[in-house]
C-alpha positions in Angstrom: 53.7 117.2 43.8 56.7 116.8 46.2 56.9 120.4 48.0 56.3 121.9 44.8 59.5 120.6 43.5 58.5 117.6 41.5 56.6 114.7 40.4 57.8 111.5 41.6 57.5 108.6 38.7 58.0 105.7 40.0 57.3 101.7 38.5 56.7 98.6 40.6 58.4 96.2 38.1 61.4 95.1 40.0 60.6 96.4 43.5 59.3 94.4 46.7 56.3 92.6 45.3 52.8 92.7 47.4 53.0 88.9 47.9 56.0 89.4 50.0 54.3 91.6 52.1 50.8 90.4 52.0 50.2 91.0 55.5 50.6 94.6 55.6 47.7 96.8 55.0 46.8 100.3 55.1 45.4 101.3 58.4 41.5 102.0 58.5 41.9 105.9 58.4 44.5 105.5 55.3 42.2 102.9 53.3 39.6 105.6 53.4 42.1 108.3 52.2 43.3 105.8 49.1 39.7 105.2 48.1 38.9 108.9 48.4 42.1 109.7 46.5 41.4 107.1 43.7 37.9 107.9 43.2 38.6 111.6 42.7 41.8 111.6 41.0 43.1 108.6 39.3 43.4 108.3 35.7 41.1 105.1 35.2 38.8 105.4 37.8 35.7 105.0 35.7 37.0 101.5 35.4 35.8 100.9 39.0 32.4 100.5 40.5 33.3 102.4 44.0 30.2 101.8 45.9 30.9 98.0 45.7 34.4 98.5 46.2 33.9 100.1 49.9 31.0 97.6 50.6 34.0 94.7 49.5 36.8 96.1 51.6 34.2 96.9 54.7 33.5 92.9 54.5 37.0 91.6 54.4 37.4 88.8 56.5 41.1 88.9 57.1 44.4 91.6 56.2 45.1 89.2 53.4 41.9 89.6 51.5 41.6 93.8 52.4 45.2 93.5 50.7 44.4 91.4 47.7 40.9 93.9 47.3 43.0 97.1 47.5 45.8 96.3 45.5 43.1 95.5 42.6 41.2 98.7 43.1 44.5 100.3 42.7 45.7 98.6 39.9 42.7 99.1 37.8 42.3 102.6 38.4 45.8 103.3 37.5 46.2 101.0 34.9 48.3 99.0 36.4 50.9 101.7 37.3 50.0 102.6 40.7 50.6 100.8 43.9 50.5 101.4 47.8 54.0 101.1 49.5 54.0 100.7 53.5 56.1 102.2 55.8 58.5 99.0 55.9 58.6 99.1 52.1 59.8 102.7 52.0 62.4 101.9 54.0 63.5 99.3 52.0 63.4 101.0 49.0 65.0 103.9 50.4 68.0 101.6 50.8 68.3 101.3 46.5 67.9 104.8 46.1 71.8 105.9 46.9 72.8 103.2 44.3 70.7 104.7 41.5 71.4 108.3 42.1 75.2 107.4 41.8 74.3 105.6 38.8 73.8 109.1 37.3 77.3 109.7 38.0 78.7 106.7 36.5 80.9 106.6 33.3 79.0 106.4 29.8 79.4 102.7 28.2 82.3 103.0 25.7 82.2 101.2 22.3 84.4 98.7 21.0 86.0 101.1 19.0 85.2 104.4 20.8 88.6 105.7 20.9 89.9 104.8 17.0 87.2 103.9 14.8 83.9 105.6 13.6 82.1 105.8 16.6 84.8 107.9 18.2 82.6 110.4 16.3 79.7 109.2 18.6 78.8 110.2 22.0 77.5 107.7 24.5 74.9 108.9 27.4 73.5 106.1 29.5 70.7 106.8 31.9 68.9 104.4 34.3 66.6 104.4 37.1 66.9 107.2 39.6 64.9 106.8 43.0 64.5 109.4 45.4 65.0 108.8 49.1 61.9 109.1 50.8 63.5 109.0 54.2 65.2 112.3 53.9 63.7 115.6 54.1 62.5 117.3 50.8 65.4 119.7 50.4 67.9 116.8 50.6 66.1 115.3 47.9 66.0 118.0 45.7 69.8 118.9 45.8 70.7 115.0 45.4 68.6 115.2 42.3 70.0 118.4 41.1 73.7 116.7 41.8 72.4 114.0 39.6 71.6 116.3 36.8 74.4 118.2 36.6 76.7 114.9 36.9 74.7 113.4 33.6 75.5 116.5 31.8 78.8 117.0 33.0 79.3 113.6 30.9 77.8 115.1 28.2 80.1 117.9 28.2 83.0 115.7 28.7 82.2 113.7 25.5 81.6 117.0 23.5 85.3 117.6 22.4 83.9 119.1 18.8 84.5 115.8 17.2 81.3 114.4 17.8 78.9 114.4 15.5 75.6 112.4 16.9 74.7 110.9 19.9 73.5 107.7 21.3 70.9 107.7 24.8 70.6 104.4 25.9 67.6 104.1 28.0 67.2 100.2 27.6 67.5 100.2 31.7 65.8 102.5 32.7 63.1 101.6 34.9 61.7 104.8 35.9 61.9 106.9 39.3 62.1 110.9 39.0 61.6 112.4 35.9 63.1 115.5 36.6 66.8 114.5 37.0 66.9 112.5 33.8 65.2 115.3 31.4 67.2 118.2 33.1 70.5 116.1 32.4 69.6 115.4 28.8 68.7 119.0 28.2 71.6 119.7 26.0 70.4 116.7 23.5 66.8 117.6 23.4 67.0 119.9 20.5 66.7 123.3 19.8 63.6 124.1 21.5 63.1 128.0 22.7 61.8 129.8 25.3 58.2 127.7 26.5 58.5 125.4 23.4 57.7 121.9 24.7 59.9 118.4 25.1 57.3 116.8 26.4 53.9 117.1 28.1 51.3 115.4 30.9 48.0 115.2 29.8 44.9 115.8 32.4 41.1 115.2 31.5 41.0 119.2 31.6 44.6 120.6 30.5 47.9 119.9 28.9 50.9 120.6 31.5 54.3 120.8 28.9 57.6 120.2 30.1 60.3 122.6 28.9 64.3 122.8 29.1 65.6 126.2 29.5 68.1 128.6 31.8 69.4 125.6 32.9 65.5 124.3 34.3 63.4 121.7 33.5 60.0 123.3 33.5 56.4 121.5 34.3 53.3 123.8 33.3 55.3 126.9 33.7 56.8 125.6 37.0 60.5 125.5 38.1 60.8 121.7 38.6 64.6 121.1 39.0 67.2 123.4 38.1 71.2 124.7 38.6 73.2 127.5 37.1 75.8 124.2 36.4 73.0 122.7 33.9 73.1 125.2 31.3 75.5 123.0 28.9 74.8 123.7 25.2 76.6 121.4 22.3 79.3 122.5 20.3 76.8 121.3 17.3 73.2 121.8 18.3 70.7 119.9 16.7 73.1 117.1 16.2 71.3 113.5 15.6 70.3 111.6 18.5 69.8 107.5 18.7 67.4 106.7 21.2 67.7 103.0 22.7 64.9 101.8 24.7 62.9 98.1 25.0 60.8 96.0 27.4 62.8 97.1 30.6 62.2 101.0 29.7 59.2 102.1 32.0 57.4 105.3 33.5 60.2 108.0 33.4 62.1 106.1 31.3 59.1 106.5 29.0 59.3 110.2 29.5 63.0 110.4 28.7 62.3 108.6 25.3 59.1 110.7 24.8 61.1 113.8 25.2 63.2 112.6 22.4 59.8 111.6 19.9 59.5 114.9 17.8 62.8 116.4 17.5 64.5 117.0 14.6 67.5 114.4 13.5 66.1 111.9 16.0 65.2 108.4 15.8 64.7 105.5 18.0 65.5 101.9 18.3 64.8 98.5 20.1 61.8 97.1 21.3 58.4 97.9 22.9 58.5 99.6 26.2 56.8 98.3 29.5 53.6 100.4 28.7 53.8 102.7 32.2 53.7 105.9 30.2 51.9 107.5 33.1 52.6 109.7 35.9 52.5 109.1 39.6 52.1 111.2 42.3 52.9 110.2 45.7 50.6 110.9 48.3 51.5 110.5 52.2 48.9 108.5 54.1 47.9 109.1 57.6 49.7 106.0 59.0 53.4 106.6 57.1 52.7 104.7 54.4 52.3 106.2 50.5 50.1 105.6 47.7 51.4 106.2 44.3 48.5 108.2 42.5 48.4 107.6 38.8 46.7 110.8 37.5 47.9 111.6 34.1 49.3 110.4 30.6 52.7 111.2 29.1 52.9 112.6 25.7 55.7 113.8 23.4 56.3 117.4 22.7 53.7 117.2 19.8 51.1 115.8 22.5 51.1 112.4 21.3 50.7 109.7 24.3 48.3 107.1 25.2 49.8 105.9 28.1 50.6 102.5 26.7 53.5 100.9 25.2 56.0 103.0 23.2 56.7 102.0 19.8 60.2 102.4 18.4 60.8 104.1 15.1 63.1 100.9 14.4 62.1 97.6 15.7 65.2 95.5 16.5 64.4 91.6 15.9 66.2 88.3 17.4 69.5 88.6 16.5 69.9 92.2 15.5 72.1 94.6 17.7 70.2 97.7 18.5 73.0 99.6 19.3 75.2 98.7 16.0 71.7 99.8 13.9 71.9 103.2 15.8 75.4 103.7 15.2 74.7 102.5 11.8 71.8 105.7 11.5 73.8 108.0 13.1 77.1 108.0 10.9 74.9 107.9 7.7 73.2 111.4 8.8 74.4 114.7 7.0 76.0 116.1 10.1 78.7 112.7 10.3 79.0 112.3 6.7 80.3 115.8 6.7 82.2 115.5 9.9 84.0 112.4 8.1 84.9 114.1 4.7 86.6 117.2 6.9 88.6 114.4 8.6 89.4 112.5 5.5 90.6 116.0 3.9 92.8 116.6 6.6 
């Protein structure tokens, strides 16, 4: 939990590798804290013999062996999603954050006939990774998330000219980060859920923690995670069909975004299986200034279906097939788009 305002969901697919920082290890105090946190809270803590792990770390001969042992414990207890991030890695990754934040405000991808052809009736939203700048104060991070969500909803509003009969949400390049700007920005497309109806949830051993979108805010277990008076846009045609694109680069918070559409009426997904990190990480600051990404729950759809593994699309795209083309074909065949086409033809 970050200052009560959000969980940071991150994935280590394209970040600096442990090998590049093989000699960096947590301080003795931080190592003890890592083991305590993992043993008490990690999602798959029963996969580790903790007495053995502590003994092996205590007997490690050098920093490289300490790092290998620690990484192994983190990987096993997190299902491969959690990791330790050194202070130098935090500084390096903070430099990536502005680019991902600005990308949430980038213009949506335009199809080849977006202005004049059939796809002119379709909206297209591309949502990539979103990384927090961990070197900034919590309030600065929160405001950056809010601005990203506002920019994403602005793109939806710009395209929603009354002629859009369906939407494509492209998550194929979304490798993770903070999920709340993504879900808040996509709020107008998440369906007609009212009040506390969930759009997804986190599953813990003892409870469900539903995610909901209402009143311009994204909520988790009844707590407002991110919101603004400028994120309350409503589609001109609420409940319009949505095609979701995802694939092997879609991970962590990208997978959370996929799950938010699964179970939504008039929604269908296209692509290839996701990366398989559909679990939630909570960042834990350590005494030496480093950070542990602690994997503590499984992400699920609005019906509570989720297992922490790869997500399977409704339509699997094989070699030589175009996921976007299949998505457009499906959308244009939906009643909402057929009706819109008939109105245009009658003019």
